[in-house]
C-alpha positions as CSV (number, residue, x, y, z in Angstrom):
1,M,-15.9,29.5,-50.3
2,N,-12.6,30.4,-48.5
3,E,-14.6,32.0,-45.9
4,I,-16.6,28.8,-45.3
5,R,-13.0,26.5,-45.5
6,V,-11.7,29.0,-42.8
7,A,-14.8,28.8,-40.5
8,T,-14.9,24.9,-40.8
9,L,-11.3,24.8,-40.0
10,S,-11.5,27.0,-37.2
11,K,-14.3,25.0,-35.7
12,A,-12.0,21.8,-36.2
13,L,-9.2,23.5,-34.5
14,K,-11.3,24.6,-31.5
15,W,-12.9,20.9,-31.4
16,R,-9.2,19.4,-31.3
17,W,-7.7,21.8,-28.5
18,S,-10.9,21.4,-26.4
19,T,-10.6,17.5,-26.8
20,L,-6.6,17.9,-25.7
21,A,-7.4,20.3,-22.9
22,G,-10.1,17.7,-21.5
23,W,-7.4,14.8,-21.6
24,L,-4.9,17.0,-20.0
25,V,-7.3,17.8,-17.1
26,I,-7.8,14.2,-16.8
27,A,-4.3,13.4,-16.8
28,G,-3.5,16.0,-14.2
29,I,-6.1,14.4,-11.9
30,V,-4.8,10.8,-12.5
31,S,-1.1,12.0,-11.9
32,G,-2.1,14.0,-9.0
33,C,-3.8,10.9,-7.4
34,A,-1.3,8.5,-8.6
35,T,-0.2,6.3,-5.6
36,G,2.9,4.6,-7.1
37,A,5.3,7.0,-5.7
38,P,5.8,6.9,-2.0
39,P,4.4,9.7,0.3
40,D,6.7,12.7,0.9
41,S,6.6,12.3,4.6
42,P,6.1,8.6,5.4
43,R,7.0,8.6,8.9
44,D,4.2,11.1,9.5
45,I,0.9,9.3,9.4
46,C,-1.3,12.6,9.4
47,A,1.1,13.8,6.6
48,V,0.6,10.8,4.6
49,F,-3.3,10.9,4.9
50,R,-3.5,14.5,4.2
51,Q,-1.4,13.6,0.9
52,R,-3.4,10.5,0.3
53,P,-7.1,10.9,1.7
54,D,-8.2,7.8,-0.1
55,W,-5.6,5.7,1.9
56,Y,-7.2,6.7,5.2
57,R,-10.7,5.3,4.1
58,D,-9.1,2.3,2.7
59,A,-7.1,1.7,5.9
60,K,-10.0,2.1,7.9
61,A,-12.0,-0.1,6.0
62,A,-9.5,-2.7,6.4
63,A,-9.2,-2.0,10.4
64,R,-13.0,-2.6,10.4
65,R,-13.1,-5.8,8.3
66,W,-10.2,-7.4,10.3
67,A,-10.3,-5.6,13.7
68,V,-6.6,-4.7,13.3
69,S,-5.6,-1.0,13.9
70,V,-4.5,1.4,11.5
71,P,-1.2,2.2,12.9
72,V,-0.2,-1.4,13.1
73,M,-1.2,-2.0,9.6
74,M,0.5,1.1,8.3
75,A,3.8,0.3,10.3
76,I,4.1,-3.1,8.7
77,M,3.7,-1.5,5.2
78,H,6.0,1.1,5.7
79,H,8.8,-1.2,6.8
80,E,8.2,-3.7,4.3
81,S,8.1,-1.2,1.1
82,G,8.3,2.1,2.4
83,F,4.9,2.8,0.8
84,N,6.4,2.1,-2.8
85,A,3.7,0.4,-5.0
86,D,6.4,-1.4,-7.1
87,A,8.8,-2.3,-4.4
88,R,11.0,-5.8,-5.2
89,P,13.7,-7.4,-3.1
90,P,17.0,-6.4,-4.8
91,R,18.5,-8.7,-7.4
92,T,21.4,-11.1,-6.3
93,T,24.6,-10.9,-8.4
94,C,26.2,-13.7,-10.5
95,L,30.2,-13.5,-10.6
96,F,29.9,-10.3,-8.7
97,I,28.9,-8.2,-12.0
98,F,25.9,-9.9,-13.4
99,P,22.4,-9.2,-12.2
100,G,21.0,-12.5,-10.8
101,P,17.5,-13.5,-9.8
102,R,15.5,-12.0,-7.0
103,P,15.8,-13.8,-3.6
104,S,12.0,-14.4,-3.3
105,S,8.6,-13.1,-5.5
106,A,7.8,-10.5,-2.8
107,Y,6.3,-7.4,-4.4
108,G,4.3,-4.3,-4.2
109,Y,3.2,-2.2,-1.1
110,P,3.0,-5.4,1.5
111,Q,6.0,-7.5,0.0
112,A,3.6,-10.5,-0.3
113,L,4.8,-13.6,-1.9
114,D,3.1,-15.1,-4.8
115,T,1.7,-18.0,-2.9
116,T,0.7,-16.1,-0.1
117,W,-1.1,-13.4,-2.5
118,D,-2.8,-16.1,-3.9
119,D,-4.1,-17.8,-0.7
120,Y,-5.5,-14.3,0.1
121,R,-7.3,-13.7,-3.2
122,E,-8.9,-17.3,-2.7
123,S,-9.8,-17.0,1.1
124,T,-11.5,-13.5,0.6
125,G,-12.9,-13.9,-2.8
126,N,-11.2,-10.6,-3.9
127,R,-9.7,-12.3,-7.1
128,G,-8.7,-9.6,-8.7
129,A,-6.6,-7.8,-6.1
130,D,-3.2,-6.4,-6.9
131,R,0.0,-6.0,-4.7
132,D,0.3,-2.6,-6.2
133,D,-3.1,-1.5,-5.2
134,F,-3.1,0.1,-1.8
135,A,-6.6,-0.7,-1.0
136,D,-5.7,-4.4,-1.7
137,A,-2.4,-4.1,-0.1
138,V,-3.7,-3.0,3.2
139,D,-6.6,-5.5,3.4
140,F,-4.2,-8.0,2.8
141,I,-2.1,-6.9,5.8
142,G,-5.2,-6.9,8.0
143,W,-6.1,-10.3,6.8
144,Y,-2.5,-11.7,7.6
145,C,-2.6,-10.1,10.9
146,H,-6.1,-11.7,11.6
147,L,-4.8,-15.1,10.7
148,S,-1.9,-14.5,13.0
149,H,-4.2,-14.0,15.8
150,L,-6.0,-17.2,15.2
151,R,-2.9,-19.2,14.1
152,C,-0.4,-18.1,16.6
153,R,-2.5,-16.6,19.2
154,I,-1.0,-13.1,19.2
155,R,-2.8,-10.1,20.3
156,K,-4.0,-7.8,17.4
157,S,-2.8,-4.9,19.3
158,D,0.9,-6.5,19.4
159,P,2.9,-5.2,16.3
160,F,6.1,-6.6,17.6
161,H,4.9,-10.0,17.5
162,L,2.5,-9.6,14.4
163,Y,5.4,-8.4,12.3
164,L,7.5,-11.5,13.3
165,A,4.7,-13.6,12.2
166,Y,4.4,-11.7,9.1
167,H,8.0,-11.9,8.3
168,Q,8.4,-15.7,9.3
169,G,5.1,-17.1,8.4
170,H,2.7,-18.7,11.0
171,T,4.4,-22.1,10.8
172,G,7.6,-20.2,11.4
173,Y,6.7,-18.1,14.0
174,N,5.1,-21.1,16.0
175,R,8.5,-23.0,15.8
176,R,10.2,-19.6,17.1
177,T,12.5,-19.3,14.1
178,Y,13.2,-15.7,14.9
179,R,14.9,-16.6,17.8
180,G,18.5,-15.5,17.5
181,N,17.7,-13.4,14.6
182,R,19.0,-10.2,15.8
183,R,18.2,-8.3,12.5
184,L,14.7,-9.5,12.5
185,L,14.1,-8.8,16.2
186,N,15.6,-5.2,15.6
187,A,13.4,-4.8,12.6
188,A,10.2,-6.0,14.6
189,R,11.3,-3.3,17.2
190,A,11.3,-0.8,14.8
191,V,8.0,-1.7,13.2
192,E,6.5,-1.8,17.0
193,R,8.0,1.9,17.6
194,Q,6.5,3.0,14.2
195,S,3.1,1.7,15.2
196,F,3.2,3.5,18.6
197,Q,4.2,6.7,17.0
198,Y,1.9,6.4,14.2
199,G,-0.8,5.9,16.9
200,R,0.0,9.0,18.6
201,Q,-0.1,11.0,15.4
202,L,-3.4,9.8,14.3
203,R,-4.9,10.5,17.7
204,Q,-4.3,14.3,16.9
205,C,-5.4,14.2,13.4
206,E,-7.8,11.7,12.7
207,H,-10.7,14.3,13.1
208,E,-9.6,15.7,9.8
209,F,-10.5,12.6,7.8
210,Q,-13.4,11.0,9.2
211,G,-16.5,11.6,7.2
212,S,-14.9,13.0,4.4
213,G,-15.8,11.9,0.9
214,G,-12.6,13.3,-0.6
215,G,-10.2,11.2,-2.6
216,C,-9.2,10.2,-6.0
217,L,-11.2,8.9,-8.8
218,R,-10.9,5.6,-10.2
219,F,-10.9,4.8,-13.9
220,W,-11.7,1.4,-15.3
221,W,-10.8,1.4,-19.2
């Protein structure tokens, strides 16, 4: 009887260890593919896509859909959030001590406002889109730049003015509310420079990602 109990206990322990090992493998895959943390080298688009190969596929899909280049969309995202999925504007302070409300509802990779994000989901039919999901965020940026082209007559290859419209909104851009705003104009120039740099980099390495089926598994529970 003791031998039977020992054998049964041994089988149970083996099953539990194998189950635990399986979950650890899955956890390792998920953590290795997690996109919440920014890439290690955010100013090098080749390094970004090598670290996050699924991002290249998502960005390329958005580029095809909206006819906005990958470097332009990535430069806007880099400036807005630094590729931080949970980015939010810093809180204001009350009485110089206590944390106050945030200045806006901007959130996620694209730093999109609640109302603008709702417009995107309604317009595209992507009702389950999340601002902390890279695929949704880069598609949103492409969509917004497409609208900037239609509503503000901005060329889709013009990252400087596309960013001004992204920041000020289409009504604000058409009213030229950015005039005299030195900080915003400098930011638009930074986006423009980053976009051109990304373009030069991507021309050297894009062949590495084309036709690649690599990437991370997605899980729905």
